[in-house]
NUZA-217417 format. One record per residue: residue in one letter; x, y, z of N, C-alpha, C in turn; residue number from 0. Coordinates in nm, 3 decimals, m for minus. Example, Ala and Ser with C-alpha at 12.3 -4.5 7.8 and 13.67 -1.06 7.14 Angstrom:
BEGIN
res = A	n.xx = 1.319	n.yy = m0.569	n.zz = 0.780	ca.xx = 1.230	ca.yy = m0.450	ca.zz = 0.780	c.xx = 1.320	c.yy = m0.330	c.zz = 0.780	n = 0
res = S	n.xx = 1.285	n.yy = m0.225	n.zz = 0.708	ca.xx = 1.367	ca.yy = m0.106	ca.zz = 0.714	c.xx = 1.290	c.yy = 0.003	c.zz = 0.787	n = 1
//
This chain:
BEGIN
res = M	n.xx = 9.526	n.yy = m6.171	n.zz = m4.796	ca.xx = 9.671	ca.yy = m6.229	ca.zz = m4.753	c.xx = 9.681	c.yy = m6.394	c.zz = m4.820	n = 0
res = K	n.xx = 9.801	n.yy = m6.428	n.zz = m4.868	ca.xx = 9.773	ca.yy = m6.568	ca.zz = m4.888	c.xx = 9.829	c.yy = m6.641	c.zz = m4.773	n = 1
res = R	n.xx = 9.778	n.yy = m6.764	n.zz = m4.784	ca.xx = 9.806	ca.yy = m6.847	ca.zz = m4.657	c.xx = 9.946	c.yy = m6.872	c.zz = m4.619	n = 2
res = T	n.xx = 10.059	n.yy = m6.904	n.zz = m4.717	ca.xx = 10.170	ca.yy = m6.883	ca.zz = m4.712	c.xx = 10.243	c.yy = m6.774	c.zz = m4.638	n = 3
res = S	n.xx = 10.200	n.yy = m6.641	n.zz = m4.663	ca.xx = 10.231	ca.yy = m6.550	ca.zz = m4.605	c.xx = 10.203	c.yy = m6.509	c.zz = m4.439	n = 4
res = V	n.xx = 10.073	n.yy = m6.584	n.zz = m4.406	ca.xx = 10.029	ca.yy = m6.584	ca.zz = m4.289	c.xx = 10.134	c.yy = m6.674	c.zz = m4.204	n = 5
res = G	n.xx = 10.165	n.yy = m6.791	n.zz = m4.240	ca.xx = 10.229	ca.yy = m6.878	ca.zz = m4.169	c.xx = 10.383	c.yy = m6.811	c.zz = m4.156	n = 6
res = A	n.xx = 10.416	n.yy = m6.752	n.zz = m4.238	ca.xx = 10.544	ca.yy = m6.699	ca.zz = m4.221	c.xx = 10.578	c.yy = m6.583	c.zz = m4.156	n = 7
res = I	n.xx = 10.453	n.yy = m6.507	n.zz = m4.130	ca.xx = 10.453	ca.yy = m6.404	ca.zz = m4.048	c.xx = 10.448	c.yy = m6.473	c.zz = m3.911	n = 8
res = V	n.xx = 10.353	n.yy = m6.584	n.zz = m3.875	ca.xx = 10.348	ca.yy = m6.649	ca.zz = m3.737	c.xx = 10.476	c.yy = m6.701	c.zz = m3.719	n = 9
res = V	n.xx = 10.554	n.yy = m6.767	n.zz = m3.808	ca.xx = 10.694	ca.yy = m6.829	ca.zz = m3.785	c.xx = 10.799	c.yy = m6.712	c.zz = m3.751	n = 10
res = A	n.xx = 10.779	n.yy = m6.612	n.zz = m3.818	ca.xx = 10.903	ca.yy = m6.504	ca.zz = m3.770	c.xx = 10.867	c.yy = m6.442	c.zz = m3.654	n = 11
res = S	n.xx = 10.726	n.yy = m6.409	n.zz = m3.622	ca.xx = 10.712	ca.yy = m6.358	ca.zz = m3.484	c.xx = 10.752	c.yy = m6.438	c.zz = m3.377	n = 12
res = V	n.xx = 10.731	n.yy = m6.565	n.zz = m3.385	ca.xx = 10.748	ca.yy = m6.688	ca.zz = m3.276	c.xx = 10.913	c.yy = m6.693	c.zz = m3.265	n = 13
res = A	n.xx = 10.963	n.yy = m6.667	n.zz = m3.401	ca.xx = 11.147	ca.yy = m6.678	ca.zz = m3.384	c.xx = 11.177	c.yy = m6.543	c.zz = m3.336	n = 14
res = A	n.xx = 11.122	n.yy = m6.431	n.zz = m3.337	ca.xx = 11.162	ca.yy = m6.299	ca.zz = m3.269	c.xx = 11.146	c.yy = m6.312	c.zz = m3.137	n = 15
res = T	n.xx = 11.039	n.yy = m6.352	n.zz = m3.108	ca.xx = 10.994	ca.yy = m6.365	ca.zz = m2.970	c.xx = 11.118	c.yy = m6.470	c.zz = m2.884	n = 16
res = T	n.xx = 11.119	n.yy = m6.575	n.zz = m2.945	ca.xx = 11.230	ca.yy = m6.648	ca.zz = m2.881	c.xx = 11.365	c.yy = m6.592	c.zz = m2.872	n = 17
res = L	n.xx = 11.416	n.yy = m6.541	n.zz = m3.003	ca.xx = 11.521	ca.yy = m6.472	ca.zz = m2.981	c.xx = 11.529	c.yy = m6.349	c.zz = m2.879	n = 18
res = L	n.xx = 11.432	n.yy = m6.286	n.zz = m2.873	ca.xx = 11.409	ca.yy = m6.166	ca.zz = m2.779	c.xx = 11.429	c.yy = m6.209	c.zz = m2.607	n = 19
res = F	n.xx = 11.359	n.yy = m6.326	n.zz = m2.584	ca.xx = 11.390	ca.yy = m6.362	ca.zz = m2.457	c.xx = 11.491	c.yy = m6.434	c.zz = m2.420	n = 20
res = T	n.xx = 11.586	n.yy = m6.494	n.zz = m2.515	ca.xx = 11.708	ca.yy = m6.555	ca.zz = m2.503	c.xx = 11.800	c.yy = m6.468	c.zz = m2.478	n = 21
res = M	n.xx = 11.805	n.yy = m6.338	n.zz = m2.583	ca.xx = 11.923	ca.yy = m6.240	ca.zz = m2.555	c.xx = 11.905	c.yy = m6.153	c.zz = m2.455	n = 22
res = L	n.xx = 11.761	n.yy = m6.131	n.zz = m2.372	ca.xx = 11.781	ca.yy = m6.062	ca.zz = m2.251	c.xx = 11.818	c.yy = m6.114	c.zz = m2.121	n = 23
res = P	n.xx = 11.879	n.yy = m6.060	n.zz = m2.018	ca.xx = 11.951	ca.yy = m6.122	ca.zz = m1.920	c.xx = 11.841	c.yy = m6.169	c.zz = m1.848	n = 24
res = A	n.xx = 11.843	n.yy = m6.273	n.zz = m1.755	ca.xx = 11.756	ca.yy = m6.304	ca.zz = m1.681	c.xx = 11.745	c.yy = m6.221	c.zz = m1.535	n = 25
res = A	n.xx = 11.619	n.yy = m6.199	n.zz = m1.481	ca.xx = 11.600	ca.yy = m6.137	ca.zz = m1.359	c.xx = 11.654	c.yy = m6.198	c.zz = m1.243	n = 26
res = N	n.xx = 11.753	n.yy = m6.147	n.zz = m1.176	ca.xx = 11.798	ca.yy = m6.193	ca.zz = m1.060	c.xx = 11.758	c.yy = m6.133	c.zz = m0.946	n = 27
res = S	n.xx = 11.681	n.yy = m6.188	n.zz = m0.834	ca.xx = 11.667	ca.yy = m6.112	ca.zz = m0.712	c.xx = 11.778	c.yy = m6.120	c.zz = m0.628	n = 28
res = Q	n.xx = 11.805	n.yy = m6.000	n.zz = m0.576	ca.xx = 11.908	ca.yy = m5.981	ca.zz = m0.463	c.xx = 11.856	c.yy = m5.995	c.zz = m0.336	n = 29
res = I	n.xx = 11.932	n.yy = m6.062	n.zz = m0.234	ca.xx = 11.888	ca.yy = m6.018	ca.zz = m0.069	c.xx = 12.006	c.yy = m5.947	c.zz = m0.017	n = 30
res = R	n.xx = 11.958	n.yy = m5.867	n.zz = 0.037	ca.xx = 12.071	ca.yy = m5.753	ca.zz = 0.112	c.xx = 12.095	c.yy = m5.836	c.zz = 0.234	n = 31
res = A	n.xx = 12.210	n.yy = m5.885	n.zz = 0.257	ca.xx = 12.273	ca.yy = m5.972	ca.zz = 0.355	c.xx = 12.348	c.yy = m5.879	c.zz = 0.433	n = 32
res = N	n.xx = 12.359	n.yy = m5.749	n.zz = 0.441	ca.xx = 12.439	ca.yy = m5.642	ca.zz = 0.518	c.xx = 12.372	c.yy = m5.636	c.zz = 0.640	n = 33
res = P	n.xx = 12.447	n.yy = m5.654	n.zz = 0.757	ca.xx = 12.382	ca.yy = m5.623	ca.zz = 0.892	c.xx = 12.349	c.yy = m5.474	c.zz = 0.919	n = 34
res = S	n.xx = 12.242	n.yy = m5.457	n.zz = 0.966	ca.xx = 12.222	ca.yy = m5.297	ca.zz = 0.996	c.xx = 12.222	c.yy = m5.265	c.zz = 1.146	n = 35
res = Y	n.xx = 12.357	n.yy = m5.244	n.zz = 1.198	ca.xx = 12.401	ca.yy = m5.202	ca.zz = 1.335	c.xx = 12.329	c.yy = m5.078	c.zz = 1.344	n = 36
res = L	n.xx = 12.291	n.yy = m5.071	n.zz = 1.493	ca.xx = 12.230	ca.yy = m4.954	ca.zz = 1.515	c.xx = 12.298	c.yy = m4.909	c.zz = 1.668	n = 37
res = P	n.xx = 12.356	n.yy = m4.756	n.zz = 1.670	ca.xx = 12.453	ca.yy = m4.730	ca.zz = 1.767	c.xx = 12.357	c.yy = m4.742	c.zz = 1.907	n = 38
res = I	n.xx = 12.438	n.yy = m4.803	n.zz = 2.013	ca.xx = 12.356	ca.yy = m4.785	ca.zz = 2.150	c.xx = 12.444	c.yy = m4.736	c.zz = 2.245	n = 39
res = G	n.xx = 12.566	n.yy = m4.699	n.zz = 2.204	ca.xx = 12.632	ca.yy = m4.615	ca.zz = 2.351	c.xx = 12.768	c.yy = m4.585	c.zz = 2.296	n = 40
res = T	n.xx = 12.789	n.yy = m4.479	n.zz = 2.373	ca.xx = 12.950	ca.yy = m4.445	ca.zz = 2.315	c.xx = 13.025	c.yy = m4.410	c.zz = 2.465	n = 41
res = S	n.xx = 13.146	n.yy = m4.408	n.zz = 2.473	ca.xx = 13.211	ca.yy = m4.360	ca.zz = 2.599	c.xx = 13.364	c.yy = m4.310	c.zz = 2.537	n = 42
res = A	n.xx = 13.406	n.yy = m4.213	n.zz = 2.633	ca.xx = 13.559	ca.yy = m4.159	ca.zz = 2.604	c.xx = 13.622	c.yy = m4.146	c.zz = 2.716	n = 43
res = S	n.xx = 13.770	n.yy = m4.190	n.zz = 2.745	ca.xx = 13.836	ca.yy = m4.149	ca.zz = 2.856	c.xx = 13.968	c.yy = m4.132	c.zz = 2.806	n = 44
res = G	n.xx = 14.023	n.yy = m4.016	n.zz = 2.871	ca.xx = 14.157	ca.yy = m3.964	ca.zz = 2.781	c.xx = 14.162	c.yy = m3.957	c.zz = 2.644	n = 45
res = N	n.xx = 14.237	n.yy = m4.029	n.zz = 2.568	ca.xx = 14.219	ca.yy = m4.031	ca.zz = 2.416	c.xx = 14.208	c.yy = m4.160	c.zz = 2.369	n = 46
res = T	n.xx = 14.113	n.yy = m4.217	n.zz = 2.428	ca.xx = 14.034	ca.yy = m4.351	ca.zz = 2.384	c.xx = 13.884	c.yy = m4.318	c.zz = 2.374	n = 47
res = S	n.xx = 13.853	n.yy = m4.383	n.zz = 2.278	ca.xx = 13.702	ca.yy = m4.375	ca.zz = 2.274	c.xx = 13.639	c.yy = m4.537	c.zz = 2.238	n = 48
res = T	n.xx = 13.529	n.yy = m4.543	n.zz = 2.260	ca.xx = 13.467	ca.yy = m4.685	ca.zz = 2.240	c.xx = 13.319	c.yy = m4.618	c.zz = 2.194	n = 49
res = V	n.xx = 13.262	n.yy = m4.733	n.zz = 2.098	ca.xx = 13.128	ca.yy = m4.716	ca.zz = 2.048	c.xx = 13.075	c.yy = m4.851	c.zz = 2.055	n = 50
res = W	n.xx = 12.957	n.yy = m4.873	n.zz = 2.093	ca.xx = 12.887	ca.yy = m5.015	ca.zz = 2.100	c.xx = 12.767	c.yy = m5.020	c.zz = 1.982	n = 51
res = F	n.xx = 12.766	n.yy = m5.106	n.zz = 1.899	ca.xx = 12.639	ca.yy = m5.129	ca.zz = 1.834	c.xx = 12.568	c.yy = m5.252	c.zz = 1.833	n = 52
res = H	n.xx = 12.442	n.yy = m5.241	n.zz = 1.777	ca.xx = 12.364	ca.yy = m5.360	ca.zz = 1.817	c.xx = 12.275	c.yy = m5.390	c.zz = 1.668	n = 53
res = E	n.xx = 12.270	n.yy = m5.522	n.zz = 1.655	ca.xx = 12.212	ca.yy = m5.561	ca.zz = 1.531	c.xx = 12.083	c.yy = m5.650	c.zz = 1.580	n = 54
res = P	n.xx = 11.975	n.yy = m5.593	n.zz = 1.547	ca.xx = 11.843	ca.yy = m5.660	ca.zz = 1.631	c.xx = 11.834	c.yy = m5.809	c.zz = 1.566	n = 55
res = L	n.xx = 11.828	n.yy = m5.806	n.zz = 1.434	ca.xx = 11.769	ca.yy = m5.941	ca.zz = 1.375	c.xx = 11.866	c.yy = m6.036	c.zz = 1.410	n = 56
res = S	n.xx = 11.978	n.yy = m6.028	n.zz = 1.431	ca.xx = 12.089	ca.yy = m6.147	ca.zz = 1.466	c.xx = 12.123	c.yy = m6.165	c.zz = 1.610	n = 57
res = G	n.xx = 12.092	n.yy = m6.055	n.zz = 1.688	ca.xx = 12.133	ca.yy = m6.036	ca.zz = 1.842	c.xx = 12.270	c.yy = m6.006	c.zz = 1.851	n = 58
res = R	n.xx = 12.338	n.yy = m5.969	n.zz = 1.750	ca.xx = 12.482	ca.yy = m5.953	ca.zz = 1.766	c.xx = 12.511	c.yy = m5.792	c.zz = 1.789	n = 59
res = T	n.xx = 12.615	n.yy = m5.793	n.zz = 1.868	ca.xx = 12.694	ca.yy = m5.645	ca.zz = 1.930	c.xx = 12.804	c.yy = m5.625	c.zz = 1.864	n = 60
res = L	n.xx = 12.842	n.yy = m5.506	n.zz = 1.843	ca.xx = 12.998	ca.yy = m5.491	ca.zz = 1.809	c.xx = 13.027	c.yy = m5.372	c.zz = 1.888	n = 61
res = A	n.xx = 13.166	n.yy = m5.395	n.zz = 1.935	ca.xx = 13.237	ca.yy = m5.268	ca.zz = 2.015	c.xx = 13.332	c.yy = m5.241	c.zz = 1.956	n = 62
res = C	n.xx = 13.367	n.yy = m5.101	n.zz = 1.901	ca.xx = 13.491	ca.yy = m5.073	ca.zz = 1.856	c.xx = 13.552	c.yy = m4.960	c.zz = 1.938	n = 63
res = Q	n.xx = 13.681	n.yy = m4.959	n.zz = 1.939	ca.xx = 13.780	ca.yy = m4.890	ca.zz = 2.019	c.xx = 13.878	c.yy = m4.811	c.zz = 1.910	n = 64
res = T	n.xx = 13.897	n.yy = m4.708	n.zz = 1.967	ca.xx = 14.017	ca.yy = m4.638	ca.zz = 1.885	c.xx = 14.157	c.yy = m4.682	c.zz = 1.922	n = 65
res = V	n.xx = 14.271	n.yy = m4.706	n.zz = 1.837	ca.xx = 14.384	ca.yy = m4.778	ca.zz = 1.890	c.xx = 14.495	c.yy = m4.627	c.zz = 1.868	n = 66
res = N	n.xx = 14.554	n.yy = m4.600	n.zz = 1.967	ca.xx = 14.653	ca.yy = m4.495	ca.zz = 1.970	c.xx = 14.788	c.yy = m4.521	c.zz = 2.015	n = 67
res = T	n.xx = 14.897	n.yy = m4.470	n.zz = 1.952	ca.xx = 15.036	ca.yy = m4.505	ca.zz = 2.001	c.xx = 15.079	c.yy = m4.366	c.zz = 2.034	n = 68
res = P	n.xx = 15.177	n.yy = m4.374	n.zz = 2.124	ca.xx = 15.231	ca.yy = m4.248	ca.zz = 2.169	c.xx = 15.308	c.yy = m4.169	c.zz = 2.084	n = 69
res = A	n.xx = 15.366	n.yy = m4.201	n.zz = 1.989	ca.xx = 15.450	ca.yy = m4.137	ca.zz = 1.879	c.xx = 15.346	c.yy = m4.097	c.zz = 1.771	n = 70
res = S	n.xx = 15.260	n.yy = m4.171	n.zz = 1.711	ca.xx = 15.187	ca.yy = m4.145	ca.zz = 1.583	c.xx = 15.019	c.yy = m4.096	c.zz = 1.638	n = 71
res = G	n.xx = 14.992	n.yy = m4.101	n.zz = 1.748	ca.xx = 14.855	ca.yy = m4.057	ca.zz = 1.785	c.xx = 14.743	c.yy = m4.169	c.zz = 1.745	n = 72
res = L	n.xx = 14.654	n.yy = m4.128	n.zz = 1.684	ca.xx = 14.541	ca.yy = m4.242	ca.zz = 1.617	c.xx = 14.596	c.yy = m4.302	c.zz = 1.515	n = 73
res = T	n.xx = 14.606	n.yy = m4.442	n.zz = 1.526	ca.xx = 14.636	ca.yy = m4.526	ca.zz = 1.430	c.xx = 14.564	c.yy = m4.626	c.zz = 1.363	n = 74
res = G	n.xx = 14.420	n.yy = m4.643	n.zz = 1.434	ca.xx = 14.324	ca.yy = m4.737	ca.zz = 1.394	c.xx = 14.207	c.yy = m4.771	c.zz = 1.467	n = 75
res = I	n.xx = 14.122	n.yy = m4.836	n.zz = 1.434	ca.xx = 14.037	ca.yy = m4.898	ca.zz = 1.508	c.xx = 14.003	c.yy = m5.020	c.zz = 1.520	n = 76
res = Q	n.xx = 13.980	n.yy = m5.078	n.zz = 1.648	ca.xx = 13.963	ca.yy = m5.239	ca.zz = 1.689	c.xx = 13.841	c.yy = m5.239	c.zz = 1.711	n = 77
res = C	n.xx = 13.757	n.yy = m5.369	n.zz = 1.661	ca.xx = 13.617	ca.yy = m5.409	ca.zz = 1.673	c.xx = 13.629	c.yy = m5.521	c.zz = 1.709	n = 78
res = V	n.xx = 13.555	n.yy = m5.564	n.zz = 1.806	ca.xx = 13.496	ca.yy = m5.698	ca.zz = 1.858	c.xx = 13.347	c.yy = m5.728	c.zz = 1.849	n = 79
res = S	n.xx = 13.303	n.yy = m5.831	n.zz = 1.815	ca.xx = 13.149	ca.yy = m5.876	ca.zz = 1.783	c.xx = 13.150	c.yy = m5.998	c.zz = 1.887	n = 80
res = A	n.xx = 13.013	n.yy = m5.991	n.zz = 1.946	ca.xx = 12.965	ca.yy = m6.090	ca.zz = 2.018	c.xx = 12.809	c.yy = m6.092	c.zz = 2.008	n = 81
res = K	n.xx = 12.767	n.yy = m6.202	n.zz = 2.036	ca.xx = 12.617	ca.yy = m6.237	ca.zz = 2.017	c.xx = 12.568	c.yy = m6.237	c.zz = 2.157	n = 82
res = F	n.xx = 12.442	n.yy = m6.181	n.zz = 2.179	ca.xx = 12.370	ca.yy = m6.142	ca.zz = 2.318	c.xx = 12.291	c.yy = m6.322	c.zz = 2.324	n = 83
res = P	n.xx = 12.282	n.yy = m6.349	n.zz = 2.436	ca.xx = 12.226	ca.yy = m6.457	ca.zz = 2.464	c.xx = 12.069	c.yy = m6.463	c.zz = 2.412	n = 84
res = S	n.xx = 12.009	n.yy = m6.575	n.zz = 2.380	ca.xx = 11.888	ca.yy = m6.575	ca.zz = 2.355	c.xx = 11.783	c.yy = m6.565	c.zz = 2.436	n = 85
res = Q	n.xx = 11.676	n.yy = m6.487	n.zz = 2.414	ca.xx = 11.554	ca.yy = m6.464	ca.zz = 2.505	c.xx = 11.498	c.yy = m6.600	c.zz = 2.593	n = 86
res = D	n.xx = 11.526	n.yy = m6.693	n.zz = 2.486	ca.xx = 11.452	ca.yy = m6.838	ca.zz = 2.525	c.xx = 11.544	c.yy = m6.898	c.zz = 2.628	n = 87
res = T	n.xx = 11.673	n.yy = m6.897	n.zz = 2.634	ca.xx = 11.743	ca.yy = m6.944	ca.zz = 2.727	c.xx = 11.731	c.yy = m6.928	c.zz = 2.885	n = 88
res = P	n.xx = 11.715	n.yy = m7.019	n.zz = 2.960	ca.xx = 11.719	ca.yy = m6.956	ca.zz = 3.095	c.xx = 11.813	c.yy = m6.894	c.zz = 3.204	n = 89
//
């Protein structure tokens, strides 16, 4: 093979590799930030129900209760979130 053709092959392969890496999308790592609530209890009285959830990593709790109206019945769910006190506090 001629010396010029080897150089041309090297230049072409470097150019192709560079083009390939610039055209490919960069890999992005994604962190799952969604809380994972665990059910810890339920209760029901009459036509109202309540459920409690706990998210162990953050120590947060979530209580959700059904909302009923006399004319329409079940119209929605209301939730309240709170944080448990830390174990380190006296």
